[in-house]
Structure formats: structure tokens, C-alpha cells
MITORTOR-780367 format. One line per 10 residues: number of its first residue (from 1); their letters; for each residue x negated, y negated, z negated of C-alpha. Coordinates in steps of 0.1 Angstrom, whole numbers, padded with zeros to 4 digits. Example, Ala and Ser with C-alpha at 12.3 -4.5 7.8 and 13.67 -1.06 7.14 Angstrom:
residues 2
1	as	-0123,0045,-0078 | -0137,0011,-0071
END
This chain:
residues 576
1	msfpgavlfl	-0590,-1089,-0959 | -0597,-1056,-0938 | -0610,-1026,-0955 | -0643,-1031,-0941 | -0644,-1063,-0953 | -0633,-1054,-0988 | -0658,-1027,-0991 | -0687,-1047,-0979 | -0676,-1078,-1006 | -0672,-1048,-1036
11	wlastrnrlr	-0710,-1038,-1023 | -0721,-1070,-1024 | -0708,-1080,-1055 | -0718,-1050,-1075 | -0753,-1051,-1064 | -0754,-1093,-1073 | -0737,-1082,-1107 | -0762,-1055,-1115 | -0793,-1073,-1105 | -0780,-1101,-1129
21	lqvlrlrkpr	-0775,-1078,-1156 | -0810,-1065,-1149 | -0822,-1097,-1152 | -0805,-1113,-1184 | -0818,-1079,-1199 | -0852,-1094,-1194 | -0845,-1120,-1221 | -0853,-1092,-1246 | -0891,-1089,-1257 | -0885,-1047,-1253
31	ylvgaavglf	-0872,-1053,-1218 | -0896,-1077,-1206 | -0926,-1059,-1220 | -0912,-1025,-1206 | -0905,-1042,-1172 | -0943,-1053,-1167 | -0956,-1019,-1181 | -0930,-1004,-1152 | -0944,-1025,-1124 | -0978,-1024,-1133
41	yiyslflrrl	-0976,-0986,-1135 | -0959,-0983,-1101 | -0985,-1008,-1084 | -1013,-0990,-1097 | -1001,-0956,-1091 | -0986,-0960,-1056 | -0984,-0993,-1041 | -1019,-1002,-1042 | -1028,-0974,-1026 | -1005,-0977,-0996
51	dftgpvaavp	-1022,-0982,-0962 | -1008,-0979,-0929 | -1037,-0999,-0912 | -1059,-0967,-0909 | -1060,-0944,-0881 | -1041,-0912,-0886 | -1074,-0895,-0874 | -1089,-0902,-0905 | -1066,-0884,-0925 | -1080,-0843,-0931
61	pgvrlfaels	-1061,-0823,-0907 | -1051,-0796,-0933 | -1035,-0828,-0953 | -1016,-0834,-0922 | -1005,-0800,-0913 | -0993,-0797,-0948 | -0973,-0827,-0945 | -0955,-0819,-0913 | -0948,-0785,-0923 | -0933,-0793,-0955
71	lvgsvlvtlf	-0912,-0820,-0937 | -0899,-0790,-0912 | -0895,-0769,-0943 | -0874,-0789,-0959 | -0852,-0797,-0932 | -0847,-0759,-0926 | -0839,-0753,-0964 | -0814,-0780,-0962 | -0799,-0765,-0931 | -0795,-0732,-0946
81	sawalgpdrp	-0783,-0746,-0980 | -0754,-0761,-0963 | -0742,-0728,-0952 | -0752,-0703,-0979 | -0751,-0723,-1011 | -0724,-0746,-1029 | -0686,-0741,-1033 | -0661,-0737,-1009 | -0648,-0771,-1009 | -0654,-0803,-0990
91	sltftetevv	-0686,-0819,-1003 | -0672,-0854,-1003 | -0673,-0870,-1040 | -0655,-0901,-1051 | -0663,-0918,-1084 | -0633,-0922,-1110 | -0632,-0961,-1098 | -0630,-0950,-1061 | -0602,-0930,-1066 | -0583,-0957,-1087
101	qlfpapvtrr	-0591,-0984,-1059 | -0590,-0968,-1029 | -0568,-0937,-1032 | -0535,-0957,-1038 | -0543,-0984,-1014 | -0528,-0984,-0979 | -0561,-0967,-0965 | -0560,-0938,-0940 | -0581,-0906,-0944 | -0602,-0917,-0912
111	sllhyklarg	-0611,-0949,-0935 | -0619,-0931,-0965 | -0643,-0906,-0943 | -0659,-0935,-0929 | -0664,-0951,-0963 | -0683,-0922,-0977 | -0703,-0916,-0942 | -0715,-0953,-0947 | -0725,-0947,-0983 | -0743,-0916,-0971
121	amgaavgalf	-0762,-0939,-0944 | -0771,-0961,-0974 | -0785,-0932,-0990 | -0806,-0920,-0962 | -0819,-0953,-0955 | -0830,-0951,-0995 | -0846,-0918,-0989 | -0863,-0929,-0957 | -0878,-0959,-0973 | -0892,-0938,-0998
131	atlfvgrvvs	-0908,-0913,-0975 | -0921,-0940,-0954 | -0940,-0954,-0986 | -0953,-0920,-0998 | -0957,-0897,-0968 | -0952,-0921,-0937 | -0989,-0931,-0943 | -1001,-0896,-0940 | -0986,-0887,-0906 | -0977,-0921,-0888
141	pepalfftga	-0994,-0953,-0883 | -0962,-0970,-0876 | -0943,-0975,-0908 | -0915,-0990,-0888 | -0912,-0961,-0866 | -0916,-0932,-0891 | -0887,-0951,-0913 | -0864,-0950,-0881 | -0872,-0914,-0875 | -0867,-0904,-0913
151	flslgtlylh	-0833,-0924,-0913 | -0820,-0906,-0882 | -0828,-0871,-0898 | -0815,-0876,-0932 | -0783,-0894,-0919 | -0781,-0863,-0894 | -0786,-0835,-0923 | -0762,-0855,-0941 | -0736,-0853,-0914 | -0743,-0816,-0913
161	giaasfmrtr	-0740,-0810,-0950 | -0703,-0825,-0947 | -0694,-0804,-0914 | -0707,-0774,-0931 | -0688,-0779,-0960 | -0654,-0789,-0940 | -0660,-0755,-0923 | -0667,-0735,-0954 | -0634,-0747,-0967 | -0616,-0739,-0937
171	wagrgrrgqv	-0629,-0703,-0940 | -0623,-0703,-0973 | -0582,-0709,-0968 | -0583,-0681,-0943 | -0588,-0653,-0973 | -0611,-0624,-0970 | -0615,-0625,-0933 | -0629,-0662,-0932 | -0653,-0651,-0957 | -0664,-0621,-0939
181	erwvgvglvl	-0669,-0643,-0909 | -0690,-0669,-0929 | -0714,-0645,-0944 | -0717,-0620,-0915 | -0731,-0647,-0894 | -0755,-0666,-0924 | -0768,-0628,-0928 | -0775,-0621,-0891 | -0795,-0656,-0889 | -0814,-0650,-0920
191	aavvmvvfst	-0819,-0611,-0909 | -0832,-0625,-0876 | -0857,-0652,-0892 | -0870,-0623,-0914 | -0876,-0600,-0886 | -0896,-0628,-0865 | -0914,-0639,-0898 | -0924,-0599,-0902 | -0934,-0595,-0864 | -0955,-0628,-0863
201	letypfprtv	-0973,-0618,-0893 | -0980,-0584,-0879 | -0997,-0602,-0847 | -1012,-0628,-0868 | -1025,-0608,-0899 | -1036,-0630,-0929 | -1078,-0639,-0924 | -1098,-0620,-0946 | -1124,-0648,-0945 | -1102,-0673,-0963
211	gtpgalrhwv	-1127,-0689,-0981 | -1145,-0699,-0949 | -1138,-0736,-0943 | -1109,-0744,-0919 | -1100,-0707,-0916 | -1067,-0708,-0936 | -1056,-0739,-0915 | -1065,-0720,-0881 | -1042,-0692,-0892 | -1016,-0714,-0901
221	eavvaspgls	-1017,-0734,-0868 | -1019,-0700,-0851 | -0988,-0686,-0869 | -0968,-0716,-0864 | -0976,-0720,-0827 | -0966,-0685,-0820 | -0934,-0680,-0795 | -0911,-0663,-0824 | -0918,-0689,-0851 | -0917,-0719,-0831
231	avlwpgrllv	-0882,-0710,-0819 | -0871,-0706,-0856 | -0891,-0738,-0867 | -0874,-0755,-0836 | -0844,-0772,-0851 | -0867,-0786,-0881 | -0893,-0800,-0856 | -0868,-0818,-0833 | -0855,-0836,-0862 | -0888,-0847,-0874
241	apslardasa	-0904,-0854,-0841 | -0897,-0890,-0842 | -0912,-0894,-0881 | -0942,-0875,-0868 | -0948,-0894,-0833 | -0985,-0910,-0834 | -0974,-0938,-0813 | -0944,-0957,-0795 | -0943,-0936,-0768 | -0943,-0903,-0783
251	fwsalppvvv	-0916,-0921,-0805 | -0892,-0930,-0775 | -0896,-0896,-0759 | -0883,-0879,-0791 | -0859,-0900,-0802 | -0830,-0894,-0777 | -0823,-0859,-0786 | -0821,-0869,-0824 | -0797,-0895,-0817 | -0775,-0871,-0792
261	lavahyvwvr	-0777,-0848,-0825 | -0766,-0873,-0849 | -0735,-0883,-0828 | -0725,-0849,-0821 | -0724,-0844,-0859 | -0703,-0873,-0862 | -0677,-0858,-0839 | -0681,-0823,-0854 | -0671,-0840,-0888 | -0642,-0853,-0873
271	laevpfeeta	-0630,-0823,-0858 | -0636,-0802,-0887 | -0620,-0827,-0912 | -0599,-0808,-0937 | -0578,-0827,-0967 | -0601,-0835,-0995 | -0579,-0861,-1015 | -0572,-0838,-1041 | -0605,-0821,-1044 | -0619,-0855,-1049
281	vtqaearvre	-0593,-0864,-1075 | -0601,-0831,-1094 | -0637,-0835,-1095 | -0638,-0874,-1105 | -0617,-0863,-1133 | -0637,-0835,-1144 | -0668,-0858,-1142 | -0649,-0882,-1162 | -0640,-0857,-1190 | -0675,-0843,-1188
291	qsqrlsgtlv	-0688,-0877,-1196 | -0666,-0883,-1224 | -0674,-0850,-1240 | -0714,-0856,-1237 | -0709,-0891,-1251 | -0690,-0877,-1282 | -0714,-0848,-1284 | -0686,-0820,-1278 | -0696,-0806,-1244 | -0703,-0768,-1241
301	rkgglgarka	-0717,-0763,-1207 | -0701,-0732,-1189 | -0726,-0703,-1192 | -0747,-0721,-1217 | -0763,-0710,-1251 | -0738,-0736,-1268 | -0708,-0711,-1268 | -0728,-0684,-1277 | -0730,-0666,-1312 | -0745,-0688,-1341
311	pfrlsargrp	-0779,-0684,-1348 | -0772,-0672,-1385 | -0743,-0671,-1406 | -0740,-0706,-1427 | -0731,-0698,-1461 | -0708,-0721,-1485 | -0730,-0724,-1509 | -0769,-0737,-1505 | -0792,-0762,-1494 | -0770,-0790,-1474
321	evaliwknli	-0802,-0796,-1447 | -0797,-0759,-1436 | -0762,-0770,-1418 | -0783,-0796,-1400 | -0807,-0769,-1389 | -0778,-0749,-1377 | -0758,-0773,-1360 | -0789,-0782,-1337 | -0797,-0750,-1330 | -0761,-0742,-1320
331	trkrmaggvw	-0757,-0773,-1299 | -0792,-0769,-1283 | -0790,-0784,-1247 | -0823,-0776,-1234 | -0832,-0741,-1246 | -0823,-0719,-1216 | -0844,-0743,-1192 | -0870,-0743,-1215 | -0874,-0705,-1220 | -0869,-0696,-1184
341	mvmaplllaa	-0896,-0721,-1178 | -0919,-0704,-1200 | -0908,-0670,-1190 | -0905,-0668,-1156 | -0940,-0672,-1146 | -0949,-0644,-1171 | -0921,-0620,-1152 | -0928,-0634,-1118 | -0965,-0623,-1123 | -0956,-0592,-1140
351	vivsvmgesn	-0937,-0582,-1107 | -0962,-0592,-1084 | -0991,-0575,-1099 | -0968,-0545,-1106 | -0961,-0540,-1068 | -0997,-0548,-1058 | -1014,-0527,-1084 | -1005,-0494,-1071 | -1012,-0463,-1095 | -1030,-0491,-1119
361	vfndtrrvvg	-0995,-0508,-1124 | -0998,-0513,-1164 | -1035,-0522,-1165 | -1033,-0547,-1134 | -1002,-0562,-1151 | -1022,-0564,-1181 | -1049,-0583,-1170 | -1027,-0612,-1156 | -1001,-0615,-1181 | -1024,-0615,-1212
371	pmatllavmm	-1044,-0646,-1198 | -1012,-0663,-1188 | -0997,-0659,-1219 | -1022,-0673,-1239 | -1023,-0706,-1214 | -0986,-0707,-1217 | -0990,-0709,-1256 | -1013,-0735,-1255 | -0997,-0753,-1226 | -0964,-0752,-1248
381	tvvgpsafrm	-0980,-0772,-1280 | -0981,-0802,-1252 | -0948,-0795,-1235 | -0927,-0782,-1260 | -0923,-0813,-1282 | -0907,-0830,-1249 | -0887,-0801,-1235 | -0873,-0791,-1270 | -0851,-0821,-1283 | -0830,-0805,-1307
391	dlrmdlpkld	-0836,-0831,-1332 | -0834,-0868,-1338 | -0835,-0877,-1304 | -0805,-0857,-1294 | -0787,-0873,-1321 | -0798,-0909,-1315 | -0761,-0920,-1304 | -0751,-0908,-1337 | -0774,-0923,-1362 | -0749,-0939,-1378
401	llralplagw	-0730,-0907,-1385 | -0763,-0891,-1399 | -0769,-0921,-1425 | -0735,-0916,-1439 | -0742,-0880,-1451 | -0747,-0877,-1488 | -0785,-0868,-1482 | -0817,-0883,-1487 | -0835,-0898,-1458 | -0863,-0871,-1460
411	qvvgaelaas	-0838,-0842,-1461 | -0822,-0853,-1428 | -0854,-0861,-1410 | -0869,-0829,-1421 | -0837,-0807,-1409 | -0836,-0824,-1375 | -0872,-0817,-1373 | -0868,-0783,-1381 | -0846,-0768,-1353 | -0873,-0779,-1325
421	alvvtslqlg	-0902,-0768,-1346 | -0884,-0735,-1352 | -0880,-0729,-1315 | -0913,-0741,-1302 | -0931,-0721,-1329 | -0911,-0686,-1321 | -0923,-0691,-1283 | -0957,-0700,-1293 | -0964,-0670,-1317 | -0944,-0647,-1291
431	llavglvcgp	-0965,-0657,-1262 | -0998,-0654,-1285 | -0989,-0619,-1296 | -0983,-0610,-1258 | -1014,-0623,-1251 | -1039,-0609,-1277 | -1016,-0573,-1272 | -1025,-0574,-1234 | -1062,-0588,-1237 | -1084,-0614,-1219
441	gaeddwlmty	-1080,-0598,-1185 | -1117,-0594,-1179 | -1140,-0567,-1189 | -1165,-0594,-1206 | -1182,-0590,-1235 | -1183,-0628,-1246 | -1144,-0626,-1240 | -1134,-0597,-1258 | -1156,-0607,-1289 | -1138,-0639,-1293
451	wwpgglalaa	-1101,-0628,-1283 | -1090,-0617,-1313 | -1106,-0642,-1336 | -1098,-0668,-1312 | -1063,-0657,-1309 | -1054,-0656,-1347 | -1070,-0692,-1350 | -1044,-0705,-1322 | -1018,-0685,-1337 | -1022,-0706,-1372
461	llpsvalagl	-1033,-0739,-1353 | -1011,-0743,-1324 | -0976,-0744,-1342 | -0987,-0772,-1365 | -1000,-0790,-1335 | -0967,-0787,-1317 | -0950,-0797,-1354 | -0971,-0830,-1354 | -0961,-0840,-1316 | -0925,-0832,-1329
471	fvqngavvlf	-0933,-0855,-1359 | -0944,-0882,-1339 | -0916,-0883,-1311 | -0889,-0881,-1340 | -0907,-0911,-1358 | -0903,-0933,-1325 | -0862,-0928,-1332 | -0866,-0941,-1364 | -0888,-0966,-1360 | -0879,-0978,-1327
481	pawvpadrvg	-0846,-0963,-1315 | -0841,-0989,-1289 | -0871,-0976,-1272 | -0866,-0941,-1272 | -0843,-0925,-1240 | -0811,-0909,-1254 | -0792,-0879,-1241 | -0763,-0893,-1230 | -0745,-0912,-1202 | -0752,-0948,-1196
491	sargiealgq	-0787,-0950,-1212 | -0809,-0975,-1198 | -0824,-0974,-1164 | -0847,-0991,-1140 | -0882,-1005,-1142 | -0878,-1017,-1176 | -0869,-0986,-1190 | -0896,-0966,-1173 | -0919,-0992,-1188 | -0905,-0985,-1220
501	rlltlvgslv	-0908,-0949,-1218 | -0944,-0948,-1209 | -0952,-0972,-1236 | -0934,-0947,-1261 | -0954,-0919,-1244 | -0989,-0934,-1248 | -0977,-0947,-1282 | -0970,-0910,-1291 | -1004,-0898,-1278 | -1027,-0921,-1294
511	vsllglvpaa	-1008,-0914,-1329 | -1008,-0876,-1323 | -1045,-0878,-1316 | -1057,-0898,-1344 | -1035,-0874,-1368 | -1057,-0847,-1356 | -1090,-0864,-1362 | -1087,-0853,-1401 | -1074,-0816,-1393 | -1102,-0811,-1366
521	lvgslvafva	-1133,-0823,-1392 | -1114,-0802,-1422 | -1116,-0773,-1396 | -1150,-0777,-1384 | -1162,-0777,-1418 | -1144,-0749,-1431 | -1157,-0731,-1397 | -1195,-0743,-1404 | -1195,-0732,-1441 | -1178,-0700,-1435
531	wssldlwalp	-1197,-0689,-1405 | -1227,-0673,-1421 | -1207,-0650,-1441 | -1178,-0642,-1417 | -1193,-0650,-1384 | -1162,-0651,-1359 | -1137,-0643,-1382 | -1145,-0679,-1399 | -1122,-0693,-1367 | -1089,-0679,-1382
541	laglaaaavl	-1100,-0698,-1414 | -1107,-0726,-1399 | -1075,-0729,-1382 | -1053,-0723,-1412 | -1075,-0752,-1430 | -1068,-0775,-1397 | -1031,-0764,-1400 | -1031,-0770,-1435 | -1040,-0805,-1430 | -1017,-0813,-1403
551	ltevglgvlw	-0988,-0796,-1423 | -0995,-0822,-1453 | -0998,-0851,-1430 | -0962,-0844,-1416 | -0951,-0832,-1450 | -0960,-0872,-1461 | -0951,-0884,-1431 | -0915,-0869,-1433 | -0913,-0886,-1469 | -0922,-0919,-1456
561	lgrafehldv	-0900,-0917,-1425 | -0871,-0906,-1447 | -0871,-0941,-1463 | -0876,-0960,-1430 | -0844,-0937,-1421 | -0824,-0949,-1453 | -0831,-0989,-1444 | -0823,-0981,-1407 | -0803,-1010,-1394 | -0783,-0991,-1367
571	sedrpe	-0762,-1020,-1354 | -0793,-1040,-1345 | -0814,-1011,-1331 | -0787,-0993,-1313 | -0799,-0984,-1277 | -0784,-0998,-1250
END
């Protein structure tokens, strides 16, 4: 059997076995229900609204312009990233299975290259399909033409990325001289683009009447049509022109340049080809090693927080639950991303307003940062329980080890819950402190009056609400461990997994809202009784009362969940 025939047989057999496994999993009720919910979600949210029969003219001009500029901008960013970003090695990656099966075989390097190009073409086809479903109906009345154009564009970009990685590898092999040549070229192109953009904005300044209907769209159209910016956007427009064609005639007119460009890129890849076998083997081994470390829980990401100093000194004596808290704070995985997700908007806003504020730098910055910090603290109540998972969700693959510890169930559950709660609470209180000090951002008597009493009420209430959300999500791990996605490689994927996660999310929201009802009633009652004597300062007291109710509910829930954890049958409920 020839190499192409063997590869085709391998792909078909793998696809058949994967589909067969997915169907066999539907015999279990949790996967069947999950698949039904996932299919209904995809249909109701996406497929039901797809319509290629209507005229493109019916789409608002602003929406179509935004879609076109998004496609062109994505192409240009991809082209620039191929040269400026990424390591200086071939971008051809092989799995461990491919390395074991293909590299020792009597297969030439050209055949291996064609194998990866074919895999890339399959990926381009999948990307073109999704683009047709979700973008094509906005910019094209012909889905087949849009799919063909998108496939050619994505395929050409894939070839460009490979050719650029080959060229970067060649430059890296030439030492410092090669790197200087590369970055001088990238710098010149970037400087030229920046000069063109600034020149265009001087010719077409931002309109003062931006609130007028259509003014912003007309300004964008004028800027895009300017000679300088048209030259900058030309590569992106050339690649997406077949996809954006309004009819067959325009499609066939725009198709030849893209086909020629795709063929030229293939020839470029063949001419710029460099040895990639050693790099592919090294990368495959590194991925396998990382996967095994992640499965065993010993993975420490380079540059991450896992290798930093411990949060506090762990004494040899004391309560044993503290060791679990210490362990979770040490092995936190999403801490850096969560912190920067919260702090980046604050820092960006401070920089922008400081630059624009001129002489009133401090005042202008304070007006923006105060409300934004308060809003982020409120958002952290909803986002925090999902973003910070240093609890039972992180230790889901190790439930059998946790059950073997000489601790009561409520001790394990409480300690696992405490690490995430400490992080979320610290962020919330820090953001609220910034918001209270900076002020409401507007000289409004009503806001100024309620700012400190309302902020103190939030400081008492928000951490307890976030703790309740964390408790519900950790309760799902104990009660329905097979339905909760684990932080590990090989967790369930597919439509049924999507449905399971949707059901888990909806169930968590329902339970959280039900738990908030008693707290809301008690808080409202306390505010009503104390308002006559304390006026606005009854709000912090009401927040404390509501928080006390939530903390009591969580405490009782931890005791009940601890018993369920002690009777958990890990062998039956282990996630697949």
C-alpha cells in the first residue's frame, strides 16, 4: 500500500472509531441527556437563525462593513504574526503517534511535508465551514462561493505561516546577522504602516459629529478608501475578495489571483524547506511529558506562579486542613490569568486617561478608575467562582487520594473551598477599596451620598455571594463528579460534554439564586428596621446580615457535603 493510501486508511479508520465511540457513550443516560441539551443549544442559538436566502442588501451597511474589516484585519494580523511572533523553528508539529509511526517508516521528507499540508488543508476546510455558518450569511448570499473563497484564503495563510517559519529557522541558523536582517525587515514594514496610518488620520480626522447616524460609518469608509491605507489593506483584501463576492461573476473575477497566490506559496514552502524531523520529535516528547505531568498534578508552568514562594510558612503542628489550603494556593493554575483579567482594564484605563487628562491627570484618572474598580468587584462575584478553580474541581482526578486522607469529609471540603474563596475575596475587597477611595467618578449628589454606605454594604455582601457560588460548584463535584469537567488532559469532549456543562451551569445558577432568597429577605428586613435610626448607614448593616445568612448556609452545606464526600464511590463516579 502506498503512503497516501495508508494515510487515507488511517484517517478514515480513526474517524470511524471516534464516531463509534461517541455513539456508544450515548448508551449512558448522562451522555444521552447531555447530547440532547447540546444539540438543542447549538440549534436554538446558531443553526435556527442561519439564512442564506435573504439578499445581502438587507444587512445593515455598518454590520457588513464591520464584518469585512474584521476579515481583512484578521488576515493582516496573521501575516504579521507569522514573521514577528513564534519561536525560530519549523511550525510543523507531529503528535507522538505520528512520530512513532511515520518517522521510522520508509517515507521521504517531502511525503511527510505533504502529509502535514494535507492535515492543514483539512483544518482550513473546517475553519471555512464555521466561517460560512456564522459569518458568510452576513457578507455573501452564496454559501458555496463563500466556503470556497474562505478555504483558499485559510489554506494560503497556513502555507504562509509554514514558509515564514522556515525562513525564520534559516535566519536563526545564520546567527546574529540573520536575526538583524529579519527584524530590520519587520521594523521597516511596521514603520511604513504606522506612517501611512498617521498620515491618513491627519487627512481624515475623527468626526466631531460621531453621534450623528451614519457619520462613523462614512468616516471609516473614507479612511479605508484612502490611497495609503488601501495599499496597506491590499494583501488582506486580495485574499478575502472571493469570500466577499456578491455574485458568481465577482467570485470568478477575484478567484485567479488567490489561486496563483496559493500555488506560489506552495512553491515557496518547497524551496524554503528546512530539516524539521528533530524539532518535531523534541516537541512531541515535550507535549507527552507535559501531559503526563498534568495528569499526575506535578506540572509547573515555566514562568508561572507555581514555582514562586509559598503563600505562607506551613508549620509542622496545627490544623491539618491548613495543609490543603497551602497546597491549593501553591498549585494554583489560573491565578495569573484571573488577576491580569481583572487588573489589565484598570491599568489600561489609568494610562489612557492619564495621557488624555493633561493637567488634571490625577482627577481624571480617579474618575475612571473608581467606577471601573467597583464594577469589576461586582463582576468578580459572578466570574470569580468559575475563573479560580483551586479547589475540588482542580483535584477532581484525585478524589480517591483526598478520601484516603485522615480527615473528616467536612474538613476536606471546607479546606478545598477556602483557597479559592481567599483569592476571590482578596480581589473583591482590594477592588472595592480602590473604588471607594477614588470615588464615583461624577459630581452627583445622589452618588456621593450613597457611595460609601453602598460600598461598605458591597464589601460585606459580595465575598459571601462569591463563596456561595464556589460552594455550589464544588458541591457539583461531590454530587455529580462525572458531569463536571476536570482540569486535565483527556476530559470529555463533544456535543454531549457541551450539554453536560450547560446543565451543570444552569443547575449551579438555580441553586445559587435559591440560596440568595433567605439572605435577601433578612437583609431587606434589617434595612427596613434600621433605616429610621441609621438612614443610609443601614445598608452596611443589612449587608452584614445578609452575609451572615449566606455564611450560615454555606457552613451547614459544608457539613452536609462532607458526609456526601465520605460516602462518594469514586470507582463509579470517576469522570471519563
